[in-house]
C-alpha positions as CSV (number, residue, x, y, z in Angstrom):
1,M,0.0,0.0,0.0
2,C,1.5,3.2,-1.1
3,A,1.7,6.1,1.3
4,P,-0.2,9.2,0.1
5,V,1.9,11.8,-1.5
6,V,1.5,15.1,0.2
7,L,1.9,18.0,-2.2
8,P,3.5,21.1,-0.8
9,A,1.3,24.1,-0.4
10,Q,1.6,26.5,-3.3
11,V,3.5,29.5,-2.3
12,N,2.6,32.9,-3.8
13,T,5.9,34.1,-5.1
14,E,4.5,37.4,-6.3
15,A,5.9,40.3,-4.3
16,A,3.3,42.4,-2.6
17,P,3.0,45.9,-4.0
18,P,4.9,48.4,-1.9
19,K,2.8,50.5,0.4
20,A,2.6,54.2,-0.3
21,A,4.6,56.2,2.2
22,P,2.4,58.0,4.6
23,P,2.3,61.8,4.2
24,Q,4.9,63.5,6.3
25,P,3.6,65.9,9.0
26,G,4.3,69.5,8.3
27,R,4.4,69.1,4.5
28,L,2.0,71.3,2.6
29,L,4.1,71.5,-0.6
30,T,4.4,68.0,-2.1
31,D,6.3,66.7,-5.2
32,T,8.6,69.7,-5.4
33,V,12.2,69.8,-6.6
34,P,14.4,68.8,-3.6
35,A,17.2,71.0,-2.5
36,P,19.3,71.2,0.7
37,A,18.6,74.0,3.1
38,L,20.5,77.3,2.7
39,T,23.0,78.6,5.1
40,G,22.6,82.1,6.5
41,E,25.2,83.4,4.0
42,E,23.4,81.8,1.1
43,K,20.1,83.4,2.2
44,F,21.9,86.8,2.2
45,Q,23.3,86.1,-1.3
46,N,19.8,85.1,-2.5
47,R,18.3,88.3,-1.2
48,A,21.2,90.5,-2.4
49,A,20.7,89.0,-5.9
50,S,17.1,90.1,-5.8
51,V,18.4,93.7,-5.4
52,V,21.4,94.0,-7.7
53,G,20.7,91.1,-10.1
54,L,18.7,91.1,-13.3
55,R,15.5,90.2,-11.5
56,G,15.7,93.3,-9.3
57,W,16.6,95.8,-12.0
58,L,14.1,94.4,-14.5
59,G,11.3,94.1,-12.0
60,T,11.8,97.7,-10.9
61,A,11.9,98.9,-14.5
62,V,8.6,97.2,-15.3
63,G,7.0,98.5,-12.1
64,A,8.1,102.1,-12.9
65,G,6.8,101.7,-16.4
66,L,3.4,100.6,-15.3
67,G,3.2,103.4,-12.7
68,T,4.1,105.9,-15.4
69,A,1.6,104.5,-17.8
70,F,-1.2,104.8,-15.2
71,D,0.1,108.0,-13.7
72,V,0.4,106.7,-10.2
73,P,1.2,108.6,-8.1
74,K,-0.3,111.5,-9.9
75,E,2.2,114.1,-8.5
76,W,4.9,112.4,-10.6
77,D,4.2,113.2,-14.2
78,T,4.2,110.7,-17.1
79,H,7.4,112.1,-18.6
80,I,10.9,110.7,-18.3
81,S,11.4,112.6,-15.0
82,G,8.3,110.9,-13.6
83,Y,9.6,107.5,-14.7
84,G,12.9,108.3,-13.0
85,L,11.2,109.1,-9.7
86,R,9.2,105.9,-9.9
87,Y,12.3,103.9,-10.7
88,A,14.2,105.4,-7.8
89,S,11.3,104.7,-5.5
90,G,11.1,101.1,-6.8
91,I,14.8,100.6,-5.9
92,G,14.1,101.9,-2.4
93,V,11.1,99.6,-1.9
94,N,12.9,96.6,-3.2
95,L,16.0,97.3,-1.0
96,T,13.8,97.7,2.1
97,H,11.8,94.6,1.2
98,Q,14.8,92.4,0.8
99,A,16.4,93.7,4.0
100,F,13.3,92.9,6.0
101,A,13.0,89.5,4.3
102,F,16.5,88.4,5.0
103,G,16.2,89.3,8.7
104,L,13.0,87.3,8.9
105,D,14.4,84.4,6.8
106,Y,17.3,84.1,9.2
107,A,15.3,84.6,12.4
108,L,12.4,82.3,11.5
109,H,14.5,79.7,9.6
110,E,12.5,80.1,6.4
111,D,13.8,79.4,2.9
112,P,13.5,82.3,0.5
113,R,13.5,80.2,-2.7
114,Y,10.6,79.0,-4.9
115,F,10.4,75.2,-5.1
116,P,9.1,74.2,-8.6
117,S,6.8,71.2,-8.9
118,E,7.9,67.8,-10.2
119,E,4.4,67.0,-11.3
120,R,3.2,67.1,-14.9
121,G,0.3,69.1,-16.3
122,F,-0.6,72.7,-16.1
123,K,-3.1,72.6,-13.2
124,P,-1.0,71.0,-10.5
125,R,1.9,73.2,-11.4
126,L,-0.2,76.4,-11.3
127,M,-1.6,75.3,-7.9
128,N,2.0,75.0,-6.7
129,V,2.6,78.6,-7.8
130,L,-0.5,79.8,-6.0
131,K,0.3,77.9,-2.8
132,Q,3.8,79.3,-2.6
133,S,2.3,82.8,-2.6
134,V,1.5,82.2,1.1
135,I,3.3,79.0,2.0
136,G,7.1,78.5,2.3
137,R,9.6,75.9,3.0
138,R,11.5,75.9,6.3
139,D,15.1,74.9,7.0
140,D,14.0,71.6,8.6
141,G,12.1,70.6,5.5
142,S,8.7,71.3,6.8
143,D,6.3,73.9,5.3
144,G,4.1,76.6,6.8
145,V,2.9,80.1,6.4
146,A,5.5,82.2,4.7
147,Y,5.7,84.9,7.4
148,S,9.0,86.3,6.0
149,R,7.4,86.8,2.5
150,L,4.2,88.3,3.8
151,I,5.5,90.5,6.5
152,S,8.4,91.9,4.5
153,A,6.1,92.8,1.6
154,F,3.7,94.8,3.6
155,A,6.2,96.3,6.0
156,S,8.4,97.6,3.2
157,A,5.3,98.9,1.4
158,Q,4.4,101.0,4.5
159,V,7.9,102.3,4.9
160,A,7.8,103.4,1.3
161,G,5.1,105.9,2.2
162,A,7.9,108.1,3.7
163,W,9.1,109.2,0.3
164,Q,5.8,109.0,-1.6
165,P,3.8,112.2,-2.5
166,P,0.7,113.0,-0.3
167,S,-1.7,111.2,-2.6
168,N,0.1,107.9,-2.0
169,Q,1.1,108.0,1.7
170,G,-2.0,106.4,3.3
171,V,-2.1,103.0,5.0
172,G,-4.5,101.9,2.3
173,N,-1.9,102.9,-0.3
174,G,0.7,100.8,1.6
175,L,-1.6,97.8,1.6
176,E,-2.0,98.2,-2.1
177,R,1.8,98.4,-2.6
178,G,2.2,95.3,-0.5
179,A,-0.3,93.3,-2.5
180,L,1.5,94.4,-5.7
181,I,4.8,93.2,-4.3
182,L,3.3,89.8,-3.6
183,A,1.7,89.7,-7.1
184,G,5.1,90.5,-8.6
185,E,6.8,87.7,-6.7
186,S,4.0,85.3,-7.8
187,A,4.6,86.3,-11.4
188,I,8.3,85.5,-11.0
189,N,7.4,82.2,-9.4
190,F,5.2,81.5,-12.4
191,L,8.1,82.0,-14.7
192,Q,10.4,79.8,-12.6
193,E,7.7,77.0,-12.7
194,F,7.1,77.0,-16.5
195,V,10.4,78.4,-17.9
196,P,13.1,76.4,-16.2
197,F,16.1,78.5,-17.4
198,T,14.8,81.3,-15.1
199,R,15.4,79.2,-12.0
200,P,18.5,79.0,-9.9
201,V,20.8,76.2,-11.2
202,S,20.0,73.9,-8.3
203,M,16.3,74.0,-9.2
204,R,16.5,73.3,-13.0
205,H,14.9,69.9,-13.0
206,R,13.1,69.8,-16.3
207,H,9.7,68.2,-17.0
């Protein structure tokens, strides 16, 4: 009498699909280009480049041109002299803005850079631009309200009232200037998101 043959149980050799990593706490900006945190000196260099670099001069020139075209403030005429006054004012605003921003970047451990998205498609990348209008990366890799960006924009806009003509010295005028500073930064972020060569070298991961 033959002993029964016991067949070994069939073993499933297929590997289980890897589990998705749980979302990390403190991360509001996901799928962005990775980059190491900046040192204090690198943060200063970043802010200085926004004053003396092409971005600073070109942004000031565009702002002065728009102010001249719309005759704001009205005391400064729409001729070349008025453009010159607006350009000089723009330099002062930008210098004040970047000085405030560096101090806050350093004290609050915030990263001044824009972090482009690694996602594909227009919508998620546009959302990344919009989110970074008010959200920033911190030195420890977490994300939160971009206090440095927001406070420096509105603080410098109010300080600028000191050299503005009477029609443009009010608190409301300062709030308007602050909003325009943030809008200008968002426009630059939009360029960095969709035109990779406008980014810092460390952020030029192409889609």
